[in-house]
Phi, psi and omega in degrees: 000139175236146178254120179285333181223077184301335180298342178297338179291349177298340177294345177292349176296346178283346182298310178301324179295320179296319180296317180297317180298317180294322179294321179292323179292331182283342180279111181249141180272128182265128178235140176264123180238162183284326183204154178261000185297316181291328180292327181292331179289333181293315181252105180296157181300134179260150175298150185293127178282115183275356180290152182293132177266110179268154175302149184296331181288340174295323179294325176299315178297323179296318179293321178295323177297317179298314181296317180294318180296318180293321179296317179292326177295321177297328179284350176054070178288145178233127180250148176275105178258186180243140182227133181289343178257108184291156177293157185247140171245113186253127174255117180258117180253120182246121176295122181246021177294164188301327182296338179288350176276355181297140180263135176226113185075230184264001183220172178257164179297319181292325177293321177294320178296319178297320181296313181291326176293321178297325177297321177296320180294316181293331180280352180284153179280170182295334180268356181283157176240151181226135173239127180251128182237126173272115187261089173251209177298327174234101183297149179213151177277123181270320182207152178204131179157195178294147179296116182185196185295327180297316178292321179296320179295318178293324179298325181292345181271353182288123181234154178273149179162144181100158183264129172090155175222112180278087185293323180299314179292323180295317180290324176296319177295319180295316181295323178291332183280340182291139186270132177294144181097350175257161167283113190260145178202146177244131177240126183249130173250116185203157173263011176088174178083004180289139178219153352285162182248130178288160180279329179201160172231160187265004180229162179303140183232132177237131182254123178250105181286141180232131173100171180230234178222080183279351185080157183196149167235143189209149170266104186269339176220139177210115184224147177226154178214126181272128174259190180301323183234337185229166178246124177271135183236132177230136178217145176240122185239131182245150174241097181264067182213156177282354180249150177293152182253129172235115183208179178240129175260127182241128175258122184235155174222119181054039177083358181256129180284122179266318179217152172215145183212134175282130183245140170229114185238129181293162179300141177052045179217186185213168176215161179244146173242130176230115182231161166231132182226158173253120180202148175262003181292158179259348178223150176229155175223144178242128187234135172261124180291155180098192183214154175211193185289337182230083183295338186299329181263014174270000178223145179222150183235152178212143173262130182277125180290167178284162177303159186300319183272129178254136180275128178241129178256122178255118180249114184198144173286337178226081190275358192301313186293309180292326180296319180294320180290319180293326180293339180276353180274122182297145174083011180247142169246113189255134176232120182264135178225155177280155180304327180292337181254013187287106173214070183298137182294147178299137179088008176299146182294318185206135172239129179250122174255121181241107178078011182203148177223144176283177179285337179213151178294133181285165179274077181228171183289315184212154184223133171243116180255113181253132178050060182295140180283158177282157176086004179279170181265345185271326183227147175270106184238128179255200182290164181290153179234162180226085181287353182071215181268053181287145178298142180256128172248133186218148174261172178297141012262020186249021192297329189237025185269309184245133176272324179211178186264018185297326184272000182267135176235163177063035180288131181249157178278099183266128172276115186296121180295155180294342181269002189242155172247146179276124178260337179211139178213155172239113190055237180263010184261116176291133180255318180225129176232155179214145178193193182233130180238110179051043177086354178263136175274123184237130174240138182236129172257118183269046176202165181251108182301330183282347185272347180237194182275357184300320184297341180262001183261155177295336181294336185293307178297330176294317179299316180293317181298317179292324177296317180296315180297323179291329183278321185265356176296147181294144177289338179225156176291157179288325189211134176221166175273164176301133179064015179272124179294149174212164188246137172274120184273345178287157177280115183230040188302321184246016186250138171286151184239141173220155179248126185239133180275183185293341178264016177066024175265134179282117182262344178200140174239126187244153183293161180300141178086001180296127178248334182248123175267124185290350179130158179245133194280338186232149177295155177149185176258128183231145178251130177262122184237150177235146182261119177236119177059035179085358181245135178272122181240147184285133173262325182178170178238134185238132172264126183248126184233147179263341183293131180204137181302329181289336185253354184291329181275116187262357181296129180287133183258154178291171182296138177290164182276097180237121179288132181207147177293152180286329178215158182273089186288345183276355184283116179278171174284127185245146175295137181249136177293134180234130179278132183253357185296328177297323178294322180293319177296320177297321177297318179296319179294321178296320179294322177296320179296319177297318180297323181283325189267320191255338185261122178293143180253000000 
């Protein structure tokens, strides 16, 4: 037995009071009188009471029973009883792929799936359990627990978005979440087309189809590439409808229309658009005029990459060794300047300091500091060290270049800055570190390539090439799908991250050190920013698109062929909790009725 409200037992404090009252009523005062004749005249004869006269102490027990029953009822006792119908554990799997956002009539497929799933939750008993799983490219458990308001509230947050539904993983997750000892069942709400599909599951499976065939037109591919003078644009547009499509495709940059073209696409077919435009904009969008069941894939966004050649400024009193290595990296335009003339333009892709450092980090995208001198204000550099042929341990992208430090010369004792991570070390000596300083990516080489044999080895240009690619690589991808996770490649160990849309509204704020973004729910252009020293600085711009070949076809498909048992034969009869307080209240009322009816007062 369990008590849901143990404080109700405080009502037992009335028991001593009842006993005291009964004792006081039993004490009668004896008086000696001369005759009883006058007393008989005061009280006329009463008809004989035919009710049973019980001893007075029986009435005391009856009152104590009433008080005890009411006190125990207030405590709400629950006993484990047995029920021939075992409790049920229901796993609800909802397809959250982009096609489930399609509207049919006055509602969307995902809203219809949520409504029907909520009906299942409300129809469940108090002892039943419910698990809700959002089945996207990576299935996840949204809610789990007793059927009630908590599960319904979590169910209302399930939204469609993203390409694909991994049904095999979703059903495996659902089956693993079901509790042994319950009658188990999995219910799937989907418009079909989910892949991969398992061959069988070990518990009963029910498929609830959602949607019909509303038809759709979609931009399934949109790519741009900046050349020396023009931007090449490619788009693939499909018409997944039984009717021909007539629409207008508009290419815009910063709200200004650059190109427009009338399109006519036959039923169940596709067409390609190939354009070249001149624009200085950094983002483009392609829009199909009109409306259909899935508006999210009628528009596509792209971030225009930088020109193929990147300008690198080399600042060094002795630039020959680094200049030769940088010149061997494809896609770079290298300009060497002396330290006295060092004034790299703001926004340069990469500045390399070799044997010299300025008083402050310049306002550029990335910095490579090679053989930093001692006594500077930017880095803590001590005297030179000689680790000899110590084994080298390195992280990506330098993992397989150097086996030991024998070819390295001029190694200095570098104090690792708090903003940097060690990428290569020899014993306890850091050789290469990388981090982010006020939004700038900075890499430091704590050795002099010209002082050892490294500059004459094939490993040297490979080392320089990988360093350049790691420094000038974008911190974020140019383009991702809706709800598709992506990784921030910049070092943001101590920086807060936020996602800002094209209208400068913050759509998400993430904790410091976040490297993986779980996905963005709506198409559009988004800016990823990091906070350094109280200032928000841009890390990158991401174009998010809903168009995908897997989601463009909206016709609802029948249930896949998945073998499953008709009933969960392994579910045993389980004890069910039963509340006894109504019975206790009924007992107290019955005792009161007996006290009023059968006991003379």
